[in-house]
KOLTOR-855001 format. One record per residue (C-alpha): x, y, z. Coordinates in steps of 0.001 Angstrom, whole numbers, padded with zeros to 6 digits, always signed. Each point is the difference from the previous one (the first is absolute). Layout:
<nodes>
XYZ...
</nodes>
This chain:
<nodes>
-034266-110233+073291-002333-000235+002620-000795+003867-000738-000218-001045-003796-002682-002318+001073-002048+001719+002577+000362+002905-002268-001360-002025-002696-003226-001421+001619-001291+003113+001944-002623+002473-001867+001773+003606+000156-001899+003469-000861+000925+002168-003047+001775+002693+001744+002711-002472+001391+000237-001346-003436+000860+002903-001119+002480+001168+002821+001553-003203+000011-000380-001581-003309+003407-002238+000926-001859-001456+002646-003375-000829-000677+000484-000807-004017-001768-002627-001504+001898-003214-000467+002791-001929+002168+002867+001032-002854-000897+003508-000502+000067+000464+004171+002898-002289+000741+002500+002167-002461-001530+003127+000386+000859-000132+003489+003408-001061-000356+000496+002513-002799-000534+002700+002595+002411-001648+002409+002941+000020-002755-001299+004083-000652+000954+000196+004082+003186-001849-000896+000256+002123-003187-000714+003243+002675+002609-000959+002715+002914-000463-002814-000749+002907-002112-002602+002900+002041-000748+001784-003165-003645-000589+000155-000736+000798+003319-003858+000911+000144-002400+000963+002979-002751-001696-001943-000301-003202-001892-003672-001201+000284-002098-000822-002885+001011-000518-003196+003509+001086+000850+001327-003317-000126-001033-002188-003403-000915-003251+000504+001832-002939-001237-002372-002078-001463+001990-002955-001578+003647-001689-000163+000128+001700-003763+000348+003190+002156+003744+000914+000125-000293+001277+003459-001085-003378+000745+004213-001082-000686+000854+002486+003100-002744-001895+002307+001743-003773-000962+003317+001306+001134-000943+001702+003119-001643-002965+000734+002956-002093-001072+002197+002187+002745-002000-000484+002634-000054-003825-000625+003784-000077+000246+000093+001398+003222-000852-003411+001107+003316-001810-001267+001853+003163+000706-000754-000279+003565-000037-003450+000501+002997-001275-001706+003551+000117+000515+003259-000533-001855+000980+002029-003143+003244+000838-001760-000244+003594+001008-000521-000087+004161+000197+003682+000085-002428+000805-002548-002469-002733+001158+000039+001260+003649-000720+003863-001287-002929-001488-002171-001118-002125+003059+000053+002916+001964-001335+002686-001868-002825-002979-001228-000933-000331+003580+000304+003827+000988-002648+000385-002967-002496-002418+000756+000012+000955+004057-000318+003951-000867-001113-000007-002780-002798-002546-001541-001391-000484+003662-001110+003733+001001-001111+000210-003864-001958-003218+000003-003197+001699+002156-000633+002915-002911+001300-001795-002742-004083-001269-001239+001734-003805+000777-002164-000719+003444-002039+003157+000103-001642+002337-002530+000976+003343+001218-001250+002673-001676+002831+000843-002304+001416-000387-003443+003406+001161+001269+000911+002042+002721+003806+001323+000829-000879-000011+003944-000129-004100-000016+003894+000186-001439+001180+001979+003295+001102-003310+002134+000014-002288-003421+002990+002920-000731+001965-001009+002803+000401-003762-000923+000879+001198-003592+002514+002611+001283+001793-002790+002660-000165-002393-003342+002202+002367-002309+001902+000574+002949+001099-003479+000304+000375-000602-003416+002305+003037-000320+002253-001157+003494+000578-003186-002267+001612+001053-002660+002231+002002+002216+001125-002140+002194+002589-001932-000936+000934-002301+002816-001764-001692+002708+001066+001336+002871+000719-001924+003132-002165-000026+003332+001651+002144+002264-001492-000489+003564-001642-003174+001829-003380+001674-000141-000242-000195-003650+001356-003300-000534-002473-000931+002472-002893+001477-001489+001761-000632-003959-000054-003943+001778-003798+000174+001258-001153+001780-003631+001923-002489-001785-001012-003053+001318-003963+001513-000134-002171-002421-002683+003196-001723-000734+002295+002870-001160-002979+000965-002632+001226+003628-000195+004021-001365+000339+000013+002880+002935-001080+002974-001075+001421+001933+002844+003421-000933-001162-001154+000546-003621-001353+003730+000838+003197+000454+002347+002183-001092-002731-001836+002373-002748+000084+002762+002756+004031+000631+001291+002497-000012-002405+002639-002578+000631+003385+001290+000256+003098-001669-000521+001284-000124+003596-003263-002307+000713+000453-002197-002927+001578-003434+000589+003136-000670-001150+000814-000031-003828-003748+000808-000709-000192+001919-003224-003035+001915+000739+000779+003319-000463-002770+002725+000144-001050+001913-003352+000241+003337+000244-001179+000971-003526-003306-002115+000622-000446+002025+003661+000077+003301-002009-002374-000986-002993-002469-001007+002742+000459+003100+001954-000119+001889-003515-003576-001710-000454-001395+000545+003548+000927+003054-000585-002033+000511-002862-003387-001377+001006+000399+001791+003147+000294+003616-002307-002913-001359-002108-002292-001338+002567+000685+003106+002022-001182+001868-003122-003536-001605-000411-000521+000391+003653+000469+003789+000077-002203+000208-003049-002319-002586+001362-000470+002766+003243-000733+002856-002101-002463-001895-001797-001935-000218+003217+000584+003436+000994-003476+000949-001872-003188-001256-001290+000663+001006-003851+004014-001444+000051-001056-003086+001817-003289-000738-002687+002236+001664-002941+002590-002726+000315-002181-002757+000183-001455+000540-002797+003036+000158-001813+000817-003387+000959-003650-001154+000290-002663+001842-002097-002023-003081-000741-001687-000018+003422-002943+002021-000048+000570+001319+003809+002877+001169-000999-001408+001759-002722-002751+001551+001972+002258+001325+002800+002690+001077-002139-002695+001787-001876-001569+001681+003296+003160+001379+001304+000845+001491-003586-003953+001688+000195+001155+001175+003403+003200+001684-000905-001595+001529-002855+001248-002231-003175-002187+000075-001447+000313-001079-003379+002249-003189+001421-003537-000189+002636-001952-000636-003389+001704-002503-001483+000192-002468+002853-003132+000518+001018-002129-000614-002915+001109-003686-000015-000648-000370+003513-004418+001316-000838+000524-002105-003546+000929-002698+002713-002036+000720+003301-002893+002372-001078-001230-000583+003719+002563+001496+001840-001236+003249+000323+003666+001513+001390+001855-000439-002766-003414+000893-002414-000235+003230+001990+003794+001103+000095+000097-000964-003994-003254+002351-000699+001796+002963+002173+003174-000532-001859-001213+000212-003811-001723+003027+001651+003228+001235+000658+001201-000360-003578-003192+001664-001131-001383-002984-001941-003181+000866+001877-002351-002044-002388+001803-003253+000697-000019+001307+003923-003402+000194+000075-000979-003185-001476+001978-001633+002815-001229+001613+002785-003599-000408-001264+000570-003786-000883+001580-000635+003647-002813+002349+001738-003144-001623-001928+002008-004033+001789+000153+001461+003224-003957+001056-000114-001314-003046-001471+002097-001631+002809-001598+002041+003029-003280-000378-001745-000321-003632-000241+002541-001645+001965-000586-000193+003953+002648+001294+001576+001173+000130+003428+000770+003531+001467+003373+000163-000260-000252-000885-003094-002651+002370-000814+002365+002997+001359+002494-001209-001999-001956+000197-003504-001147+003051+001483+003504+001454+000285+000861-001355-003816-003588+001448-001350+001424+003269+001736+003429-000197-002196-001337-000761-003200-003183+002897+000541+003176+002596+000717+002541-001366-002416-003450+000811-002587+000236+003328+001315+003367+000607-000580-000571-001069-003431-002622+002405-000586+002914+002476+000150+001657-001029-003260-002957+002059-001309-000589+002738+002180-002758-001195+001161+000593+001290+003843-003451+000101+001125-000854-003821-001087+003329-000453+001469-001037+001628+003272-003150-001529+000277+001511-003696-000781+002710+001080+002838-002926+000382+002492-001884-003071-000842+003214-001906+000659+000090+001286+003068-003219-000906+001094+000592-003594-000619+003140+000058+001469+000390+002660+002789+003423-000783+000561+001099-000040-003400+003445+001946-000564+000437-000169-003438-003265+001785-000546+000607+002443+002671+003525+001130-000786-001451+000205-003989-003272+001787+001083+002394+002473+002383+002195+000433-003085-002799+001210-002472-001724+002401+002523+003532+001362+000437-000258+000261-003362-003311+001687-000609+000663+002767+002538+003101+000494-002077-001967+000514-003787-002370+001745+002106+002566+002378+001222+001600+000195-003551-003564+000858-001426-000388+003076+002174+003191+001168-001371-000772-000846-003388-003410+001961+000594+001551+003037+001156+002400+000278-003315-001293+002602-002880-002206-001067-002389+002854-000601-002824+002448-001941+002536-003184-001987+001135-000906-001206-003630+003918-001352-000364+000223-001600+002945-002938-001889-000195+000888-001167-004030+002914-001407+001705-001169-001675+002510-002940-001829-002474+003410-000735-002239+001500-001850+002793-002879-001875+001028-000679-001181-003551+003900-001059+000125-000901-002199+003616-003033-001468-001564
</nodes>
């Protein structure tokens, strides 16, 4: 709540608002509900990890603006559950002692190893630079697993095992006397849940018997959970094996964030999936026209699917914007060098697009100009060398055609003219 009040008062930039809309949302209610809803998504991911993504920035998680939003119900349930943790730990006495011990142990593990490590990265005390990040769940997942194990062990354990050594007895007494026995000896409760009470350890006349059926059921549940989470772990490791796989998986889960679409579009461009790249990058260029790397990749991908007119218009607009910035804005030497590289890329892309109309002379001049603007421009150098190789190949081909008899030479030239018309 202190974070919410401070965030409500302090001024923030528009870029921060775009990157972390929940943390800097206008209105105290919106901010509180939205941040709490992000916590609910963390818990959902721990329970059912099907929506794993490497990027949750920007508009990836819609804001919860009022209590009329259905998601506010989950937020209220979350806070009610956290509120019940105090009475569960503080009060003793229950009609089902074994279930109460298990619940107290699970609550203690969840709070100590789950909530406490998560607190600093939860946007509750300090503002962090992300909406949601899976990496902050590594330590809290330990407390979550401990709580689940405590609950399962409470269901399996039938009997309260006796304290079997003086050391355990003394430790149980110390823990039992601490704070007026408010945890009802958590060591003894944990020991009772972990150790099966066999008939030879039970007091005479006891009707407490082990439940084989319940143990088999819990073992089956654990096997199913281990199999499912193991499969998800393998799939996730494979997703991180390459750039295209990680951003493709992120786009399938969360296509709303601009950062994901940008990176996925670039990866599609680098692996030559140009139709898919155009479909993704088009929305990025429309939403963020000042992003020159996305515009450049979008223009080149348009060229590769032979949409040359659109490619030329896209690249020319980007080049005009860069030249306008260089002309009218005072740029630092580093920024000026970056703009020179961007200009070189755009001019080289125009040279590449000129080959659509077989205007190789214009293409060569543009590649030369791009290298003048940015001497180390790999794009212009690479395609310029390819153009020189093509020109040399065409020269040799023309020499072979000139050496043919007049009738064959005329037939070959007609075929070439026909091919050029089809390309045009």
